[in-house]
C-alpha positions, -999 to +999 in steps of 0.1 A: -396-222+507-426-201+518-430-219+552-393-215+560-395-178+552-427-174+572-410-190+603-376-173+597-359-206+593-325-205+574-323-238+556-291-229+538-306-226+503-290-200+480-303-191+446-335-197+426-325-227+405-342-260+410-321-289+421-325-327+421-317-346+452-314-384+451-320-402+484-339-431+498-374-427+510-365-433+546-338-406+544-364-381+530-388-390+558-361-385+584-351-351+570-387-339+569-393-352+604-362-333+618-373-301+601-409-302+612-408-317+647-393-287+665-423-266+652-451-291+657-479-283+680-482-308+708-514-328+707-534-332+739-540-369+748-574-378+761-575-400+792 
């Protein structure tokens, strides 16, 4: 997880083995949104 390492985010992954995760598309979207949103750059809205 290069981005997590770069931002010093501990995502709780231990080891180098690949894993399969089975989940619904909406659950994956929610997970990614929760991981990314705190680090997103706010966009300026034009008037």
